[in-house]
Legacy VTK file of the C-alpha trace (Angstrom):
# vtk DataFile Version 3.0
C-alpha trace
ASCII
DATASET POLYDATA
POINTS 247 float
-56.893 -22.417 -0.223
-56.210 -20.928 -3.557
-53.673 -23.722 -5.342
-52.077 -20.722 -6.980
-51.448 -18.700 -4.175
-50.169 -22.415 -3.233
-47.565 -23.340 -5.520
-46.412 -19.439 -5.519
-45.735 -19.875 -1.539
-44.094 -23.306 -2.042
-41.715 -22.064 -5.293
-40.571 -19.207 -3.179
-39.217 -21.293 -0.048
-36.309 -22.851 -1.817
-35.462 -19.542 -3.505
-35.281 -18.001 -0.378
-33.330 -20.984 1.344
-31.165 -20.125 -1.624
-30.512 -16.732 -0.772
-30.054 -17.515 2.865
-27.372 -19.762 2.123
-25.762 -17.445 -0.406
-26.109 -14.297 2.629
-24.462 -16.775 4.521
-21.846 -18.345 2.751
-19.991 -15.158 1.867
-19.878 -12.222 4.741
-17.460 -9.393 5.882
-16.102 -8.133 9.229
-13.663 -6.074 11.078
-11.140 -7.425 13.270
-8.778 -4.906 15.717
-5.397 -6.013 15.122
-1.798 -4.415 16.135
1.835 -4.862 14.372
4.169 -6.210 16.902
7.424 -6.905 14.347
8.914 -4.916 11.473
7.738 -1.103 10.020
5.870 -0.392 6.789
7.952 2.677 5.811
8.454 4.049 1.989
12.129 4.866 2.803
13.350 2.205 5.031
11.230 -0.725 3.821
12.257 -3.462 0.756
10.400 -5.562 -1.138
10.116 -8.525 0.525
10.451 -7.375 3.745
7.810 -8.616 6.196
5.922 -7.135 9.103
3.890 -9.318 11.965
0.011 -8.434 12.900
-1.477 -10.241 15.609
-5.122 -10.196 16.072
-6.224 -8.432 18.982
-9.615 -10.239 18.896
-11.321 -13.299 17.333
-12.596 -12.840 14.219
-15.865 -14.334 13.600
-18.199 -15.139 10.657
-21.624 -15.894 11.493
-21.279 -16.826 14.954
-17.951 -19.226 13.767
-14.521 -18.161 15.107
-12.645 -18.016 12.048
-9.158 -17.402 13.301
-8.621 -16.978 17.219
-7.089 -13.752 19.337
-3.416 -14.071 18.837
-3.635 -15.510 15.527
-0.358 -13.530 13.150
-0.855 -12.174 9.842
1.960 -11.626 7.539
2.554 -8.864 5.577
5.136 -8.780 2.588
6.212 -5.774 0.965
5.519 -5.981 -2.234
6.206 -1.882 -3.704
7.306 0.961 -3.062
6.225 4.287 -5.174
7.235 7.964 -4.670
5.872 10.857 -6.653
6.771 14.479 -7.213
4.518 17.168 -5.294
2.390 17.503 -7.943
1.605 14.246 -8.235
-1.688 12.460 -6.331
0.542 11.458 -3.566
4.529 11.781 -2.303
4.931 8.507 -0.821
3.256 4.661 -1.055
3.925 1.692 -0.082
2.028 -1.763 -0.971
1.599 -4.648 1.338
0.310 -8.148 0.210
-1.215 -9.928 3.509
-0.343 -13.577 3.776
-3.673 -15.336 4.994
-3.494 -18.042 7.550
-4.428 -21.514 7.234
-8.190 -21.372 8.668
-9.998 -24.363 10.482
-9.513 -27.200 8.448
-12.630 -28.333 9.118
-14.638 -25.544 6.847
-13.118 -24.565 3.659
-13.209 -20.513 3.846
-11.239 -18.063 1.836
-10.243 -15.104 3.229
-9.410 -11.510 1.924
-7.994 -9.245 4.120
-7.861 -5.373 3.855
-5.997 -2.612 6.049
-9.349 -0.455 7.333
-7.487 2.049 9.543
-3.622 2.260 11.382
-2.990 4.603 14.317
0.734 5.285 16.426
0.929 7.904 18.742
4.868 7.517 18.669
7.400 6.002 16.252
10.140 4.994 18.596
13.404 3.933 17.405
14.239 0.024 17.547
16.275 -2.438 17.077
16.004 -5.322 13.930
15.288 -7.556 17.250
12.273 -6.968 18.587
10.747 -7.943 22.198
7.220 -10.142 21.429
5.009 -8.317 23.850
3.331 -11.631 24.390
6.018 -13.419 25.295
8.390 -10.851 26.006
10.963 -12.716 24.148
13.410 -11.606 21.590
11.418 -12.470 18.114
12.915 -13.856 15.661
14.005 -11.322 12.251
11.450 -11.988 10.032
12.941 -13.711 7.075
12.412 -11.981 3.511
10.754 -13.338 0.458
10.455 -12.934 -3.362
7.746 -15.282 -3.327
4.113 -14.832 -4.783
2.273 -14.854 -1.337
-0.407 -17.489 -1.566
-3.893 -17.786 0.086
-4.951 -20.633 2.244
-6.220 -22.129 -0.904
-3.436 -21.777 -2.536
-4.093 -19.436 -5.148
-1.235 -16.740 -5.746
-3.073 -13.098 -4.345
-1.626 -11.220 -7.698
-3.902 -13.087 -9.631
-6.900 -13.292 -7.293
-10.141 -11.581 -8.258
-11.373 -8.876 -5.841
-13.182 -10.084 -2.806
-17.175 -9.320 -3.724
-17.736 -9.985 0.521
-16.043 -6.798 0.782
-18.143 -4.714 -1.247
-20.645 -4.745 1.105
-18.887 -2.758 4.004
-19.463 0.954 3.791
-15.946 2.251 4.236
-15.022 0.355 0.001
-15.390 3.039 -2.157
-14.164 2.710 -5.682
-11.672 5.088 -6.512
-12.082 7.234 -9.831
-9.626 6.355 -12.441
-7.691 9.216 -12.468
-6.170 8.474 -9.092
-6.192 4.299 -9.437
-3.604 5.331 -12.778
-2.014 8.010 -10.523
-1.726 5.351 -7.835
-0.361 2.305 -10.249
2.489 4.588 -12.226
3.670 5.769 -8.766
4.114 2.081 -7.649
4.906 0.762 -11.236
2.246 -1.899 -10.639
-0.905 -2.827 -13.233
-2.831 -5.057 -11.195
-6.127 -6.030 -13.467
-8.686 -5.463 -10.490
-10.362 -2.249 -9.697
-8.971 0.399 -7.272
-11.222 0.754 -3.594
-10.364 3.215 -0.740
-10.955 1.281 2.036
-9.699 3.766 4.944
-7.532 6.221 6.764
-4.459 6.334 8.913
-3.244 8.904 11.792
0.429 8.915 13.114
1.909 11.284 15.069
5.930 10.747 15.162
8.787 10.489 17.765
8.910 14.400 17.216
5.303 14.966 17.770
4.459 15.276 13.990
1.030 14.411 12.933
0.993 12.503 9.477
-2.094 11.285 7.736
-2.124 7.838 5.293
-5.024 6.943 3.171
-5.633 3.249 2.852
-6.600 1.889 -0.541
-7.265 -2.142 -1.863
-7.364 -4.279 -4.967
-9.912 -6.590 -2.402
-7.458 -9.271 -2.970
-5.109 -9.200 0.021
-3.700 -5.892 -0.176
-3.503 -2.688 0.945
-1.441 0.440 -0.265
-0.447 3.239 2.028
-0.266 6.668 0.455
0.376 9.670 2.046
1.110 13.108 1.173
4.443 13.271 2.976
8.107 12.452 2.099
8.076 9.222 4.222
6.338 7.749 6.804
6.402 5.112 9.294
4.151 2.397 10.556
5.501 0.917 13.295
5.186 -2.137 16.141
2.716 -0.667 18.330
0.329 0.326 15.735
-3.396 -0.364 16.360
-5.222 -1.616 13.325
-8.161 -2.624 12.233
-8.433 -4.702 9.698
-11.493 -5.275 6.913
-11.879 -9.122 6.437
-14.165 -10.910 3.389
-14.948 -14.264 4.055
-16.347 -16.658 1.221
-17.210 -20.631 2.048
LINES 1 248
247 0 1 2 3 4 5 6 7 8 9 10 11 12 13 14 15 16 17 18 19 20 21 22 23 24 25 26 27 28 29 30 31 32 33 34 35 36 37 38 39 40 41 42 43 44 45 46 47 48 49 50 51 52 53 54 55 56 57 58 59 60 61 62 63 64 65 66 67 68 69 70 71 72 73 74 75 76 77 78 79 80 81 82 83 84 85 86 87 88 89 90 91 92 93 94 95 96 97 98 99 100 101 102 103 104 105 106 107 108 109 110 111 112 113 114 115 116 117 118 119 120 121 122 123 124 125 126 127 128 129 130 131 132 133 134 135 136 137 138 139 140 141 142 143 144 145 146 147 148 149 150 151 152 153 154 155 156 157 158 159 160 161 162 163 164 165 166 167 168 169 170 171 172 173 174 175 176 177 178 179 180 181 182 183 184 185 186 187 188 189 190 191 192 193 194 195 196 197 198 199 200 201 202 203 204 205 206 207 208 209 210 211 212 213 214 215 216 217 218 219 220 221 222 223 224 225 226 227 228 229 230 231 232 233 234 235 236 237 238 239 240 241 242 243 244 245 246
């Protein structure tokens, strides 16, 4: 066998193994979820308000369960914006997601973004809501003004965009004009670039159809915008979450 050919292949093996390790260490997936408590509404929500989202399926990465079905992910309202009719959007709201602690056997960094949301009706609900998994009155969600922290302890606001999410087809970089209009309306100065992640369709109790667009800086945040003056996403809303996983 040609010695040069053999040496080239011996060198290529570890390079190939390194690339495989990187691919396995960074992955992105999606998982179905449902909003079970709280609401997201530019008119009714206040910074610090919380919502609860429950996973409807296991969240898996490379065949392993990262978060089990039924896991609750909390979202905290950080900014609310409204712009005039000539601006990019008339109403918007920014949420930061509180990543639950994962299996201690493997150190993972998760980044969550909302990819889609649908809701057939917006029902009038009291502050106390029935948990559909227990049929009991759920305790009101607490408000928080503290920075949201990931499982690793870092502040979400200062975390870098999760590169694993860039591989998802629905994630598209936003042009400077759109990004600037959104950040200005939210009075935000986020250093990371903004990405269009998905969209949603809502039908109010009165039968009015509303659409929302979903954006993210890919660091455990979601910006929801709508051309309507207000929108409301409440308990029962069906969601699809994008999750980037780094080990």
